[in-house]
N, C-alpha and C positions, 0 to 999 in steps of 0.2 A: 315340199322335195322332200325325196325320199332313197334315204343311201342304206346299201344291201351291205350286207356282211359278205365275207372269201367266197363261204359259201355256203347255201338254201338248202338246205335237209325237205324235203318234200313228203310231206305226209296225204297223199290224193284221197280226198272225200268223192265218192263214187255215188250216180247218181241208182239206185235201184228203183228199177222201174216194174213192176209187180203188172204183168197183162194173164189174161186169159191163156186159153192155147192158142197155136196163131193155125192160118188155114189148113198149113199142109201137112195131110196125113202122118205125114214121117219127125216130125218133130210133138217132142213129150215133155211138158215143161215140167219143171222140177215141182216139189213144194214148195212156197213162196212166204218163208218164215215172217212171222209179225215182230218176234223179239230173241234177244239175241245173251247166250250165257255173258257173264264178263269178258270185257277183250283182254287180251293177253299181248305181250311183245313179242318178238321173237324168238328172245330164250326163257320161256315162259315153260311149266313142266306141264305134262300132261294132264287133259281135263277132261271137260264134260263136251268138248268141241267146239269146234269155231266153221259159222254159218259163212256161204262163201261171199256177200255182200258185205258183209266185215272185215272179213278178208282183204277183199279186193280196194279197201277204202283203207286199209296201210299200205300193200303193196309196194306202190310210187315205184322210182327207176330203178333199174338194174343191169345186168348183165348178163349172157349167153355167157358161160365158159366152160373149155376144155379140160380140164382140173382130171376127172374121172372117162375121160374120150380118150385123149391121148398122152402115149408114157410121157412124152416130152414134158408135160405140163403137170401130169403126175406126179413128176423128179421135183419138178421147179416151184412147184406150190408149198407156199408157207401160210401160218395165223397173218403175219405183216400184211398179205395180202387181202386179207379181208378186215384186218384195222382199216385200212389206205381208204377202201371203196367205202367204209363207214361216213371216215371224216370225211371223204369228199364228200358224202351226202346221199350215196346210195343207199336202198335201201332191198334187195332184193338178185339174189342169183337164180340161174335158170343151170343147174349143172347136168349137162350133157353125158351120157354113160355111155359107154360103148356095148356092144356085146359080149361078152361077158362072166364066165362063169361059174363068180359073184362067190368066188371059192372065197376063204377064209383072213387071207390078204389084205384083196381089193377091198372086199367088207369095211376092213378094220379102216385104211385109207377113207374106204367114202365117210367112212363113217367120225373118223377125225376130219374134213368137210364142214359133212353137216352138223356137226361139234363145235367147229369154229366160227363159223353165220349167226349159231344160236348165241353162240357166245358176245356177239357182237354186234346184236341187232338189224342182220340180216335175216329176211326171208329165202330159206334153199328151197328149191324147186329138184328134187330130182326128177330127171328125163328120159326115156329110153329112148333110145338112138332108136333101136326096129333092125338094122340091117340083113337080118338073120329074114323078118316075115318080109321086108320085102323085096329079094334078091335069092335067097337059099330055098325058104320052104316046099316043098314037092307038091304039096294038097293044101287046101284051106285049114281041114284039120291039121297038120303037119304043125301049119303057122299061130293055128288058136291055141292050141296045144305047148308052143311054143311060149308065146305070148302069157298066159295064162300060168302056165308054172314057173316063168321065169318071174313076173309078180307076183307071185307066191308066197316066195323065196325072199325078193325082196322085204315085202312087208311085212313080214315074219319080223326081218332083223332088225324093221324099226318100228315096231307095234307099242313100243315103251317108249316113243319120241316125242317129244308137244307139237300138239296140232297145228304147230305152227311149220310146222314141217310137211310139203306136198308133196304129189303122187303126178305128175303129165304122162300119161300112158303113151307115149310115143312123140320123137319130137315133131315131126309132120311123117305123113305119109304119101310114100312116090314107090317105083318101082312098079311088082305084079301087081300092089292094090289101091293104082297112086289115084283111080277113080273108082274103085269097086265100094260102095258103100256099102250094100246091101249087108258082105263078108264085114267090111270090117267092122260095122253095126253091132254083130253076132258077136266078133272076138271082142270088141270094147266088155258086152254084155258076162263074156265067162272073167276076162281077166279080172272087174270089179268086185264081182261074187268072191272071186279069191283070196284080192285082197279084204273084201270085209271081214274076213272069215279073220282075222287079228291085228285090222285098223276101222271099228264101223265104223268112228267117226272123222275118219282125216280126211281134208280133199283132197280129190281125184280129178284130171283136170283133162279133156280128152280135143282134140283136135279135130278139124271136118279133112276129107280125104283131100288129092292133089295137093299138095305140100301148103298144109294147109289155108286155101284159098276162101277168104270170104264168104264168095257168094256162092260156096259149099255147106256154107253151113244149114241152109233150108233141107237139106239130106242127110244130118243126124236123129239119130235116134237112142235116147241114151234110156235106160231103166230108170225111174220115177226113186231121187233119191238126192237128199234133201244137201251132202257133203258132196256134189258136183258139180263144176263150169265148164268156160270152154275156154278153150286156147284158140288162136287163129294168129297169121301171118302175113306177110305182105313186106317186098324189098328186102328179104333177106341176105340180099346179094351183092344190094347198094343197086341207086339209079343206073340209068344206063343214057347215055348221049345220045343214041340211033331217034329218031326223032317217031320214027313208027312205030317204037315200044310201046307196052302199057307203063309202063317203069321210066320212060323219059323226062328225064328234067334235064333244065341250063341253065337257067337263072334261077328261074318261078315266075317270067316275067310273063309267058301268056299264060290263059284260063286251062290250058287243055294241062301244063303241065301242073297247075295247084289242085286241079281236077283228077288226075290219075290218083294222085293222096288222098283228095277228101272222097269222090264218090267209094272204094271202097269204106272207110270208116262210117262211111251213112250206109252201106248194106250193112255194118255188123250190125248200127245202132237197130236197123231197123230188124234186126230179126233178135235184139235183144227187147226192145218192145212188147214182141208179136210173143215170145217164149215164156222171159220171166228170168232166164239165164244174167250171169253177170258174167264177162269174159275180161280175159288179158292178153295182149300182144308180147306172143313166146318172142323172139325174134324182126330188128331189121336193121339195115348197115346205111349207116352214111357217105359212103363208098363205096363204087366196085371191087373194092383190095385185093376180093379173086382174079380178075377178067385183066388185071396191071394196073388200074385204079391210073383215070383219067381226072378224078374231081383234083383239084389240088386243097389247102387247107380253106380256104375263102369259099371258094364249092361248095364242102362238104358243111362249112356253119351255115350256110346259105341255106342246104336241105336241108341238113338237119334242122336248123330252128323253126322250117315251118313245120314239116313231120308232127315233132315234141309240143308245137305250139296249136294243131290237129287233131293232137292225141288227147292232149290236154284239158280242149274247148266240151271234152264229152268224158272227163276223167277216166277217161282209160289209163289204165298199169302195162308197163311194158319192162322188157329185159332188151338188151341193144344188145346188135351182134360185131363184135364177141372182145369179150373182157381182152384177148392179147395183139386187140388192136387197138387199144387204151391206156395198156399197159405194160410195162419192160419188167416181167416175170424174175429176169435174172438179176437183175441188181436193184427192185423192191422200191422203182420210180414210176410213175408216169411219163410215156412221149409226151415231148412238147412237140414235137413237126420233126417226123419221118415220111420218105417218100409212100410208103403203103399202110401207112395207118392216119390214125382221126387224130391224135394229139390235143393237149389242153384247151384249143378254142374250141375242139366243136366235143371236148367234155363236158367245155363251163356251161355252153350254151344246150344241151340240151339237159341240165340243170337246170338254167331259168334259162329256157326263150327271149326273155322280155325282159334282158339287163346286159348292158352292153361289157366288155371286159378288156380291160387296160393291164398290161405287164410292164413290169420298171426290170426286166431282162430280154436281152437280144431275141429272135424266134418265140416269143410267146410262152418266154422261162421267168422265171422270179419272183416276185411276190403278186398277187393279183387280186385285184380290184373289183367290184361289181356294181353300176352304177345303171339302178332302173330311168325311166325319162324323166326327167328335169332338168333343172338351171343349177350350175355347180360354182360359187366366184373359189376368188382361192384361198378362203378360212372356211368356208364346206369339204372343198379337197384334201386341206391340212390336216380337218379333223381325224381322217380317216387313214391318215400316210402316206400320198402323193403332195409329192414337191413340182416344185416346175419344171424340172429339169429331169425326172427319173422314169420315166416316161418312153420304152421302144417298143411297144409292140401293141393292137387294138387290136380288138374282136368285136367286132358289128355282127349280129341278130338279122336275118331277113326282114330286109324293109323298116332299117330303121337310118337314121342321117347322123352322125356328130360332130360338133361344130367343136375345134378347138380353137381357145383364143391363149395371145399371146399376150397378154395383157389380164391381169383383172378385171372384174364388172364386166365381161363380154367383151375388152376394148382389145386394139391390136388388128396385130394382121389375123383372121381369119384362116383355117385349115379345113373342108370338108370330106368328111368321111363315110363311102357310104356300103366299104366290104370292107371285110379281116385286111389288116394289114400289119407292115412289120419293117421295121430300120426307120423309126421316126426319128427328127431328130428335133433340138427347139426346146427352147421352155413352153409350160403350157400354165396362165396364169385364170382358164376359166374354163366351162365345157357347157352345154349345152345336149341335151341327148334326146332326141326327137323319134317316136312313134308315129311315122308314114299313114299306118292304117292303110296304103291304097287299096288295099283288093277287098274290104271288111266289106 
């Protein structure tokens, strides 16, 4: 029997797949390092370089955030946000940056956000939104010059920062250059050269074209540089109930629903094996919040637990989209449950998809208790603060079953839960948590 603490901080160790160049002539593999400098935490000072293989081993789980993209969240941001992210167990943020002219006030604001992240052991990733490239540029030369100039200026501002700050060249490629990998590869080479003028050893992260689709990883052609890695993503706008869509998810009971998640992951893993690059998933969403959200909290928990478990299986770090769907910036609290947000149960399951959550408040509020697979007597429960009558809500990951007994030693009346639920009443004298392993 194993008792889980309230929150578990994940430090994911990724398998570095060192291989020869893949079969595609378009792929250029990094120089695979054989040893690394001393590892540093996020707040460490600038040193002799952090290699991507070691960076992804520490990057863990985090959020896409709009602190430097939309004025609303620029105004609401404060240090407590970063503290709360860290204390919950998250270890990275992708800070999406608007098409800003990078004036002194904006740079000062962005540096403040990065400083807070580094101070509180959160890895900050500056990601350029790139709308000018996608929608405004009048020619390839204009787009290339804009991207290069933007990154040259931004990089110079952060040249003395810890290498634990990284640069994500663009959030994703859409618009004019959505599938134009020839032009994008050229733009990337120019931007990287500009960054290297002031940041010779900072990790720079590149997405494939077509909205960072892993199917297009094969078309990436990057300059040889041991401080480069790759971002890809899927389900950035969440799953859909449309069974004809490649992002279809209902309850995870069909092979197709699960394959819609595992197939893209396998594509990325195969590409990593062929090229030697390491990757990070820069965005995924547990509900379709931007389209009305027809996934309630139990459905989001099921989807999110299968998604997280699938990425964890290959030690792929990620940032979930987006922080404002989990965290109430205006009041510096986590959302418990709202119609268009993820809520605490989804937050908890993405941190640990193999542990249930028990909450002593209604609607997933109050104190939270995490239990992994096992049998728990009354004394076990009392030892972590669970009393017989204080559990009001329960979070159940995908493919788990929870049996609540009214008496100690699994006696009395049994209530069985296979999905996240609220409004629990009655006493709890013992609990069985079962991982069904239905789909292994």
